[in-house]
N, C-alpha and C positions, 0 to 999 in steps of 0.2 A: 504494500500500500504506500503510495506516494504521500509523504508528510507535507502538508501545506504550510506556507509561511503567511502569517497575518501581520503585516506592518500596521502599527496602531496610530490612529489619530484621535487624540482626546480633545474634545471641544469644551471650552469654557469662555463664555462671553464672545463666541464666534472666533476665538483664537485657538491655535494649536498649542496645547500645554501638556506638561506631565506633572502629576502630583507624586509626593513621596508618602508611601503607606496610606494613600487616600486622604491626605491632609490638604483641605482646600486652602488653608492659610499658607501652604508651602507649594504654590503653583509656579512652575518655571515656564515662561512663554518661549516657544520655539518657532513661532511663525504667525503671521496675521492673515495668511491666505491658504486655508485648508484645502481648497480645490487644487491649487498649484502643488501642494505637498502630495496629495493623492495622485495627481498626474505623474509626479516624479517617481513615485513607487511603482506605478504601472509601467512607466518607461523603463524601469530597471528590471521588469519581468514579473512583478507580483501579479498573481491572478485573483487574490483576495485582499481586501482592505478591511481592517477592523476599526470601526468608528464608534466612539463612546460620547454620548451627550452627558457630560458631567453635571451640568446644571439641572437637567431633567432627572438624573439619578438622585439628586439631593432633594429637589423641590417637587418633582412630578410635572413641572411645566416645560413643555417641549420647545423651548425658545430657539434651540439650534436645529430644529427639524428642517427648515428651509435649506440650511447648509448641508445637512445629510442628503437631502433630495438633490441638491446641486452637485455634490460629489458623485452620487449614483448616476446622475445624468451624464456627467463629464466622462465617466468610465464605461459607459454602455458599450458592450461588445469587446471590452478589453479586460476588465476586472470586475469581480462581484463584490458587493458591499455586505458585510455582516455588521449589524449595529445594535447597540444596547444603551441603556440609560433611560429610565422613565417609561419603559414599555410595560404599562400597568393594566391595560384594558384591551379588549378585542379591537376596539376602535383604533388604538395605537398601532396594533399589528396591521390592520387594514390600511391605515394611512401610509405606513412605511412600505408595505407591499405595493401600494399605488405609486409610491415615489421611486419604485424600481429596486428597492433593497432586496437582496437574495435571501437573507436570513436575519431574523431578529434574535436578540439575546434577552431572555427574561430572567430577572434575578429575584428581587424582593417580592414581586407579585406572584412569581411561581411558587415561592415558599409559602406565602400566605394563602394563595388560592391555586392549588395544583391543577384544578379543573380548567383553569384559564389556558394552560399550556395545550391541553387537548383541543380546546376550541380554536385557539390561535393557529395550531398546526394544520387546521383545515384551510387556512387562508395563506399561510407563508411558512417556510421552513423555520423551525424554532429550535434554538439551542438554549439550554438552561445554564445560567451563570451561577456557579456555586463558589462564592468568595468566602474564605474561611480564615479564622484565627485559631490556631491550635486545634483544628478539626471541628470547630463550631461555626456554622454558617452565619454570616453577617448580612444585614439588610440596611436599606435606606442610606445608600451611599457609604456603607461600611460604618455607619455611626452607631449601630447597636447590634447585639447578638440576637439570633432568632431562637435560641434554645433548641436548635435542631442540629444533629451531628451530620457531617458530610456523608458518612456511611448510610445513615437513615434516608437522607434526601435522594441518594442515588437510585433508590427503589421506587420513587414516587412518580416517575415521568416516562411511561412506556412510549409516548409519541415524540419524545425529544430526539432530534436528529444528531445532537452532540451535547456534551457537557463542557462548559468553559470553566476550568478549575484555576482559581487564583489564590495563592497563599499571600494574604495581605501583608504579613510581616516582611515578605521579600519584595513586594511590589515597589518598583522605582529605586531599589537599593543597589542594583547592579552587583549583587553578591552571590549570584547563582541560583538556579531553581531548586525546588524541593524534589530531587530526583527520586528518592525512595518513596516519598509520599505519593507522588504522581504515578509511579509504577504500581503502587498498591491500589490506587483509585482505578487506574486503567484496567487492572486485572479483575476488579469487581464490577465495573460499569457495563451496562448492557448496550451503551451507545459509545461512539468514538469520543475520545477525550482531546480537548484543545488545551494545551498548557499555557499558563499565563503567570507572570511574576518572577522577577529576578534574573531573567536571561541577560547575560553580560558579555558573552563571547561566542565566537564560532564554535569553540569546544562545547559550550553549553548546548548549542543547537544540535551538534553531532550526537551528544549524549542522549538528549531527549528523543531524537529521531530513531534511536535504537530500541526505545521502550515499546513493547507490543501494546497496541491499543491507543497509542498517541497518534492522532490524525492531523494535528495542527499545532503550531507554535506562534503565540502572540508575542511580539517584541516592539517596544517603542523607544524607551529612553536610550537603550544601547545604540540605536540607529542615530538618534538626534545628537548623542554625545560623541559620535564618531568612532565607536568601538568596532563597528563593521558596517558595511553597506548592505542594502537590500540585495544587490547582485551577488555579493560574497556569501550572504546567508543562503540564497537560493542555490548557489553553486555547491555549498556544503551539503545541502539536502539532496542534491542530485548525484553526489559522488559516493 
């Protein structure tokens, strides 16, 4: 199975940013033109782009949705968009599908209303985002624990096309992914796993790609900080 690369674009007030461990007070701006960034990723050969509406993840208000739609439109026929953040109702999934998004990621809403995933999956491909701290799923832009374990949540979503697994403690830290934890999750998961959080080097990408059940790797900060390029990451996945 070919492991897909998902270069990440995190949107905050219409700009491309990265947070550290989900801290909105620690946002570093990497660009003011998300569409240009998305095009550059596609130019480098990426066939998927992972877009997160950070404002919607926190508030539920989809203020960056026009930007998500513009990215999707700009990449038509070149790359598919997977997007999360504030996908809390069937209407959100419908709006994003209408905007040309190929897959939505449901996080907080999926944990609180698992039946929503079943309904949304009738409209658009749905990945469930399981962001965790020490194995406890976190919700509402990572601001609170859900009281649900990662293991438990993996069994709730028969129609999920993938699980996006993020170790919050590693997110934006550039200290390497939770390889053992991801391998354990992938072994138990009924759907392909997309790894997120901590990727800092091409060696990390090569290591994750060897784990059975890992179908994709999300990376953002490492690209923006110049640790490697999208082209180099794709080459690593293809060798």
